[in-house]
N, C-alpha and C positions, 0 to 999 in steps of 0.2 A: 753232104747232108745226112745226118744223124736224127734219132729219135728221143725227144725227154721223159721223163720217167711216164707221162701222162698218153702217150701215144703220139705226142706231134713232132711234125718232125725237127730232130734234134738242133742241129748246124745252125738252125733259124730259131729256135727258143727255148733255151735251157733259161727255165726260171730260177734261173742265180739268186735273184733276192726276196724269192716268193715262201722259200721252204724253212722260214723260221731259225736259221742258224746265226748266230752269235759270231763277234771276230776270234773268237776262241770257244769255238764248238766243241773241243774235248776239255775244256779246263774246269767241268763242273757235269761231265759227262757219266750216266751209269754204266757202266762196264757190263755187270749185271743182270740186265734190264735187256740188254742188245739180243735182238732177234734175228738171227741167220736162216733161218730159214725159207722155202719154197716161196708162201704166200709174202715174208717180209720183202723177199729180191725184189719181188713182181712189182709191190709197192715201189721201192725203193728205185726200180727203172734197170736195176743192173744189167738187164736181159735184152735194152735197147743197143743197139750197134751204129753203125756207120751205113750212108749209103754200099747197097749191093757192087756199084761200080768201083768204092774205092776200100775193098775186103782184099787184105793182105792175105798170099797162100795159104801162109802158115796156121791162118787163123780159120780156114776152111774145115776142121776136125773140131773145132768150137761152136762152130754155127749150127744151131738147131734148123732155122729156118729162114728164107726170106718172104716177110710179107709187104708189102705195098713198097716194094724197093728196096727197104731195110732189111740190113742182117741183125736176127735176131741170137742173140748167144745161147749157150744152152747152160741152164741155170746149173746142171745136173755135174757138167764139168767144172763148171764156178765156185760151188760148194766143194766139189773133190780135192779140186786147188788150193782152195782158198785155207783147208784143213791142213793141207800137206804143207803150205807157206807158214803157216800158223805153228806145226811142230816144230819146224824149220827155226825160227826163231825164237820161242820157246828155249830150244836147245842152246843156240847163242845167248841168250840172256842167263839162262844157270852157270855156261861156260865162263860171264864175267866180261864176257865180250863188248864192247860199243856196238850198238846199234845206229847206221846214218840214215837216216831221212830225209828224202830230195822231194820236194815241187818244185818245178820250173813254171808251171801255167798259172798266173794269176788267182785264177778262181781255187787252186790249192793251194794256196800261203797259207790261209789260218786253221787249215788243217792239217797241213803238216807241221806248221808249227807248235799249234797249241797240243797236238800229240805227244809231239817230241819234249817239248817241256813237264807235261802232265808225267813220262817215263823216264826224265832226267834222261834223256839222250839225243847227242849231236844232229843237227838240220842244215842245209841249205835252201833256201827259197831264192825266188828270183833269178841270182846269175850263179852259172856254175864258174869258181877260179878255177881254170886249168892248173893242174900240179896236185888240186887238193890231196889225192891218193896217189898218184905216180912220183908226186916230189915229195911226198909226206915229211922230209925230213929239213925240208925250208920251209915250209908249213907250220913244222911244231914248233921251229924256231919262231915264228914271226907269231902265232899263237903264245908263245910263254909272255916274248919281248910284252906283245898287247896286256895280257895280265898282269905284268910286275909293272908295267909301267900305270893302268887301270888305278891299282894297290897306292902305287907311288902317290900319285892325283889325290884319291878320298885321304890318304894321312896327311897331305898339307908339304909335302917333303919338294915340290918344285917354288913352293913361297920365294925364295932368293932368286929364282927368275926374273928375267923382265917380265911386265906384261907383254910385250910382243912374243915374246923365243912362250910363254904359257900357253896363250894363245895358237902359237905353230903347232906347241905341244896338243892341246884339245883338237887342235882341226885332224893331227895326223890319228888320235884315239878311235872319233869320230868314224874316220874312213876305214879304218882297221874292224871297228864294231858292223859297221854294214858290209862287209865281206868277209867277214869271219866269227863274226859274233855268235853262231849258231855251233861252231865247232871250234869255240873259244878254250874249251874244258873236253876236247878231247883228246887225250893224252895218248893213244896209239891207235895205229888202225882199224876201222872197225872189223866186227866178224859178220856183218851182213850190212848190203843195202837196201833202203825198202825204197821206191821208186813211186810218186802219185800218179806218175803217165808214163806208159814208158815210152812212147814215142816221143815225147818231149824232152826225155832226161836222159839221149842218148849218149851225152858226154861224159855223165856219173858213170854209166853201164861199162863204156870203154874202158872207162877209168879202170873199176872196178876187175872187169875182164881181164885189165892186163897182169894185174896182181895175184888173179886167183880167189878175188873174193865175190861170194856168190849174192844174185840180186833177186829181191822177190820186186817184182813191179806189175800193179794194177795194167794189163793190155785190152785194149780195145780193137774194135775189129779193122783197125787203120793201120797196126804196130806191128811188129812182128814178132811171133811170141817164141821162135827159137833164139830171141837173144841174152835172155835171161834163165836162169835156173829153176824160177821158182814164178811163172807168170801165174796173174790172177783173172783169167779173161774175165770184164766188166765194162760198164758203159764209166770212162772217167771226166764226165762231163757233166751231168748231173751231180747236183750238192749233196742228194741224197743217198747216191750209188756211192761216192767218195765214202760219208758219213759212216756206212755199213760197214763195207770192206774195209777200211783204215781201221775201223772201228773193233774190226772183227783181229785184227793184224795185232792192235795194238794190243786188244784183252789178251792174246798167249802171252806178249812179255810180259802184262801189268800183274796177271797171276803168277809168272816164275820168279818176278820182282818181289811180290809180294807187296805191292802197292793199292791200296785202297783201291776198292771196285766202283765206287762213290766218289765224287769228287768232291 
């Protein structure tokens, strides 16, 4: 158990449906109005970790104190690490490399999906397809087939097929869309991977490491901070915390790519 942004125990009462978030929280998000100061992070509940008993040893230097048996993250460290991660992502975007956004836990999906779409970057939510990075040559061939088949369908090039054959083709495209829709336009390996939930995104992190791709990840107090090159210590459960931390990372990319600050 850990705490929400209001100070109640986090694992038992994260107010996921009461934060005023839409299904696409970054679609019209105003990056220019984003406040990442100390007070703003406090208000967003970025500092609330999990119970002391669930503390990962690597997070000890990033914990400010323990209150009511709950670990409180050092927001000074969060600010420092967030700025460092943002600079790295800006450099990656400036180099023209894709940035793959990943969110495995259900409550992260709308944040990852809407932010990646706003920035024009690839994404993976729900299920990590094994080999997305480490077996990229196969994945690239499948996404190429996916794109070409979609285009042919749109142009009506399968009208000569039987109704049964067209139905089978539509079903195949839908399966590919569910598995690869977010990486359909990823034409090369990413220069960075951003993980919204460091503990749950371990498969993506493992594949990135195998290829030497740097990882930026939000790391709560129950996760291993040593597994990522750019950990951002913070609450990965409260929606307001995710909005602030992912918003700050997204802002660094948007500024570099010249994407309007207001959606």
